[in-house]
matplotlib code that plots the C-alpha trace (Angstrom):
import matplotlib.pyplot as plt

x = [-4.4, -6.8, -5.5, -5.0, -8.4, -10.0, -8.1, -9.4, -13.2, -12.5, -11.4, -14.2, -16.6, -18.5, -17.4, -13.5, -13.9, -14.8, -12.5, -10.8, -13.5, -13.6, -10.9, -8.6, -12.0, -11.9, -7.9, -7.8, -11.3, -9.2, -6.4, -7.9, -10.2, -13.5, -15.9, -15.1, -10.8, -11.3, -13.6, -11.1, -8.0, -9.3, -11.5, -14.7, -18.3, -18.9, -21.5, -19.5, -17.4, -20.2, -22.2, -18.4, -18.2, -21.9, -21.3, -18.4, -19.5, -22.5, -20.1, -18.0, -21.1, -19.5, -19.9, -16.1, -16.7, -18.6, -20.2, -21.1, -21.8, -18.9, -16.3, -15.9, -14.1, -13.3, -14.9, -12.6, -13.3, -12.8, -9.3, -8.7, -9.6, -8.0, -4.3, -4.4, -6.0, -2.8, -0.2, -2.8, -2.7, 1.1, 1.6, -0.2, 1.6, 4.9, 3.9, 3.4, 5.7, 7.8, 6.1, 7.3, 10.7, 10.9, 8.3, 11.0, 12.0, 11.3, 8.0, 5.4, 5.1, 8.0, 6.8, 9.8, 9.9, 12.9, 14.2, 14.3, 17.7, 19.1, 17.2, 19.1, 22.6, 22.3, 19.0, 19.0, 22.1, 20.8, 17.3, 18.5, 20.6, 17.9, 15.2, 18.1, 18.3, 15.0, 12.7, 9.4, 9.3, 7.2, 8.3, 6.2, 8.3, 7.7, 10.2, 9.2, 10.7, 7.6, 7.5, 6.0, 4.4, 5.6, 2.8, -0.1, 1.3, 1.8, 5.2, 8.0, 11.2, 11.9, 15.3, 15.7, 18.9, 18.6, 21.4, 19.1, 16.3, 13.4, 12.0, 10.1, 9.0, 10.0, 13.8, 16.1, 19.7, 21.9, 23.5, 25.7, 27.3, 27.8, 28.3, 26.0, 27.5, 26.4, 26.6, 26.0, 26.7, 29.9, 27.2, 25.9, 28.7, 30.0, 26.9, 26.1, 29.2, 30.5, 28.9, 32.0, 29.9, 27.0, 25.4, 25.3, 23.2, 20.6, 21.7, 21.5, 18.8, 18.7, 16.8, 15.0, 13.8, 10.6, 10.5, 12.6, 11.0, 12.5, 13.5, 14.6, 16.8, 20.4, 22.5, 26.5, 29.9, 32.2, 35.5, 35.2, 33.2, 30.1, 26.5, 24.8, 21.9, 21.6, 18.4, 18.5, 16.4, 14.2, 13.7, 12.3, 10.7, 10.8, 10.0, 12.4, 16.3, 16.7, 14.3, 16.7, 19.9, 18.5, 17.6, 20.9, 23.1, 20.5, 22.3, 19.1, 20.4, 22.3, 21.1, 22.9, 22.1, 23.6, 26.9, 25.4, 22.8, 24.8, 28.0, 28.4, 27.7, 30.5, 32.6, 32.4, 33.1, 29.6, 29.2, 31.6, 31.5, 30.9, 32.3, 34.7, 36.9, 34.2, 33.4, 30.7, 28.2, 27.0, 24.4, 23.0, 21.1, 18.7, 16.8, 13.7, 11.2, 8.1, 8.9, 8.5, 10.5, 10.1, 11.0, 9.3, 11.9, 11.7, 12.0, 14.8, 16.6, 16.0, 17.4, 21.1, 21.4, 21.2, 23.7, 25.7, 25.6, 26.4, 29.3, 31.5, 29.8, 30.6, 29.1, 31.4]
y = [12.2, 14.2, 13.1, 9.3, 9.8, 10.9, 8.0, 5.7, 6.6, 7.0, 3.4, 2.0, 3.7, 0.8, 2.3, 2.0, -1.0, -2.3, -0.5, -3.2, -6.0, -7.1, -6.1, -9.4, -11.0, -8.3, -8.2, -12.0, -12.0, -9.2, -11.6, -14.5, -13.1, -14.7, -15.7, -20.0, -19.3, -16.6, -19.0, -21.5, -19.8, -18.8, -21.9, -20.3, -20.5, -18.5, -17.3, -16.0, -14.4, -12.6, -11.4, -10.1, -7.9, -6.7, -5.9, -3.9, -1.7, -1.1, 0.5, 2.4, 3.6, 2.8, 0.2, -1.7, -4.4, -4.6, -7.9, -10.2, -14.5, -14.8, -11.9, -9.1, -5.7, -3.3, 0.1, 3.3, 3.1, -0.2, 0.6, 3.2, 1.2, -2.1, 0.0, 0.6, -2.5, -4.5, -2.7, -2.5, -6.8, -7.1, -4.4, -6.6, -9.5, -8.4, -6.7, -10.5, -12.2, -9.8, -11.0, -14.3, -15.0, -18.4, -17.2, -14.5, -16.9, -15.2, -16.4, -15.6, -13.8, -11.3, -9.1, -7.9, -5.6, -5.5, -4.0, -7.1, -5.7, -6.5, -9.9, -12.4, -11.5, -9.4, -10.3, -14.5, -15.4, -13.7, -14.7, -18.4, -18.4, -16.3, -19.5, -22.3, -20.5, -19.5, -21.8, -20.8, -17.4, -17.7, -15.7, -13.0, -11.3, -8.6, -8.1, -5.1, -1.6, 0.4, 2.6, 1.0, 2.6, 0.8, 1.5, 1.1, -1.9, -3.7, -4.4, -5.2, -3.9, -2.8, -2.9, 0.6, 1.6, 5.4, 8.2, 9.9, 9.0, 11.1, 12.6, 10.4, 9.3, 6.0, 4.3, 4.4, 2.4, 2.0, -1.4, -0.6, 1.8, 1.2, 3.6, 4.5, 4.6, 5.9, 3.4, 2.7, -0.2, -0.2, -0.2, 2.7, 4.9, 4.0, 4.7, 7.9, 9.0, 9.4, 12.1, 14.2, 15.9, 14.5, 18.1, 16.2, 13.8, 16.0, 15.0, 11.3, 8.5, 7.9, 5.4, 6.8, 4.8, 6.2, 5.3, 8.8, 11.6, 13.4, 10.6, 12.9, 14.7, 13.4, 14.0, 14.1, 15.6, 17.4, 17.4, 19.6, 17.2, 19.6, 18.3, 19.5, 18.6, 17.0, 17.3, 14.1, 13.1, 10.0, 7.7, 5.1, 5.6, 2.3, 1.5, -2.0, -1.2, -5.6, -4.1, -0.9, -3.1, -5.0, -2.0, -0.5, -4.0, -3.7, -0.9, 1.4, 4.3, 5.5, 4.5, 5.6, 2.2, 1.6, -1.2, -4.1, -4.0, -4.7, -6.0, -9.2, -6.8, -4.8, -7.3, -9.1, -5.8, -4.9, -1.8, 1.6, 3.4, 7.2, 10.2, 8.3, 11.2, 12.4, 11.1, 9.0, 9.3, 6.7, 4.5, 3.9, 0.3, 1.0, -1.3, 1.1, 0.1, 1.4, 3.6, 1.4, 1.3, -2.6, -4.1, -8.0, -10.9, -11.8, -8.0, -7.5, -10.7, -9.5, -6.7, -7.4, -10.1, -7.8, -5.6, -8.5, -10.5, -6.5, -6.0, -8.6, -7.7, -4.6, -3.3, -2.2]
z = [39.2, 37.0, 34.0, 34.8, 36.5, 33.0, 31.2, 33.9, 33.4, 29.3, 28.9, 31.2, 29.0, 26.6, 23.7, 23.9, 25.4, 22.0, 20.3, 18.6, 18.5, 15.2, 14.2, 14.0, 11.9, 9.3, 8.3, 8.2, 6.0, 3.5, 3.9, 3.0, -0.1, 1.3, 4.6, 3.9, 3.7, 7.0, 8.6, 7.9, 8.9, 12.2, 12.9, 13.1, 11.2, 8.1, 9.9, 12.8, 10.2, 8.6, 11.8, 13.0, 10.2, 10.4, 13.8, 13.3, 10.3, 12.3, 15.0, 13.2, 11.1, 8.0, 5.3, 4.8, 2.4, -0.6, -1.2, -4.2, -4.6, -5.4, -4.2, -2.0, -2.3, 0.3, 0.1, -0.1, 3.4, 4.0, 2.3, 4.8, 7.9, 6.8, 6.3, 9.8, 11.0, 9.6, 11.3, 14.7, 14.2, 13.6, 16.9, 18.7, 17.5, 18.5, 21.8, 22.3, 20.8, 23.5, 26.3, 25.8, 24.9, 23.1, 20.3, 18.9, 16.4, 12.8, 11.8, 9.2, 5.9, 5.2, 1.9, -0.2, -3.0, -5.1, -8.5, -11.1, -12.0, -8.4, -8.0, -9.2, -8.9, -5.5, -3.7, -4.8, -3.1, 0.3, -0.1, -0.3, 2.7, 4.5, 3.7, 4.7, 8.1, 8.9, 7.2, 9.4, 7.3, 4.0, 1.3, -0.9, -3.7, -5.7, -8.3, -10.2, -11.2, -10.5, -7.7, -4.5, -1.4, 1.4, 3.9, 1.2, -0.4, 2.7, 2.3, 5.2, 3.2, -0.4, -1.7, -4.3, -6.1, -6.9, -7.2, -4.2, -2.4, -1.6, 1.7, 3.6, 7.0, 6.6, 8.0, 4.8, 5.5, 2.8, 1.8, -1.2, -3.6, -7.3, -10.2, -13.3, -17.0, -19.9, -22.8, -26.3, -28.2, -31.0, -33.8, -32.5, -31.9, -35.5, -37.3, -35.3, -33.8, -29.7, -28.1, -26.3, -23.8, -21.9, -23.7, -26.7, -25.7, -26.8, -30.6, -30.4, -29.6, -26.2, -24.2, -20.7, -17.6, -17.6, -13.8, -12.8, -11.6, -14.5, -17.1, -19.8, -17.9, -16.9, -13.8, -14.3, -12.3, -14.1, -13.9, -11.1, -9.3, -9.6, -10.3, -13.3, -15.9, -19.3, -21.8, -24.0, -26.8, -25.6, -28.4, -26.1, -22.6, -21.0, -17.3, -17.4, -17.1, -18.8, -22.0, -22.2, -22.1, -24.7, -26.9, -26.4, -27.3, -30.7, -31.5, -30.8, -28.6, -25.4, -22.3, -18.7, -15.9, -13.0, -13.4, -11.7, -14.5, -17.3, -15.7, -17.9, -21.6, -19.8, -19.1, -22.4, -24.4, -26.1, -24.7, -25.1, -21.8, -22.9, -21.0, -19.5, -18.2, -16.3, -12.7, -12.5, -10.3, -7.5, -7.3, -3.9, -2.6, 0.2, 2.5, 3.5, 5.6, 8.0, 11.0, 13.7, 17.2, 17.3, 14.4, 14.0, 14.4, 10.8, 9.6, 11.7, 11.0, 7.0, 7.6, 9.2, 6.8, 4.4, 5.9, 6.8, 3.0, 1.9, 3.7, 2.0, -1.7, -3.1, -7.1, -9.6]

ax = plt.figure().add_subplot(projection="3d")
ax.plot(x, y, z, "-o")
ax.set_aspect("equal")
plt.show()
């Protein structure tokens, strides 16, 4: 009884009853990018939006937004507060949806990040099917090979291909697997020779993927299936697999890429697969999303479709 009484007393205090005042207006302002756009989105006047932000800053005792006549930007404190507020608003919208089962249709903006190499052949058909089935969802796609922060960058789901995921509190669900190959053009092999063991790569020109944690150390399996690392000599560091492939095809070096990034070149016989007598390491493809007890309908529908499509789609 004591804890319940204390909780009731705390909730009835003036401070806590105003805990969420201005949060929705603040997140809408940042999402809209201007006071005018936020006013139009909420149906309020710009003066109302401004007053709500002023009251929020006064209550928190910090400045959240730097304002100029033409733009607005978040202060460091404002950025931290915004990241938390976005989650609060999303959770509130989800809770409201749970109370209204007829509103469980996927809707709203779905923010997805995916590597460029996976976007066309793999992701595009799935997105096309998703958009046809859920027309009330607006897709915001970030097709980029850079490493993103799912929470801070505001993504609902991130698709990543990797040999091994880093430890994280995020939910990681494997959707498919493929093989990674070390390749070179036939012109390169003719000019520089073909290495017979991964350790010989340090004597060759190699094209390295800079987004890896150790881009100049390539992982292999020996003939007994044991993992070992080979140090390579980089003639180029690049954060885009398409560029790596193009440079390899032009004979500028040896690269190591997942098969799905270069399947047409392999099928056309334009690349020689090196170390073919060694076991080829797997590259797993995951969908990564924030750890939440209840996923929003749009995220759940997207993940379900990924899993459904991937069950009949295998990477080479």
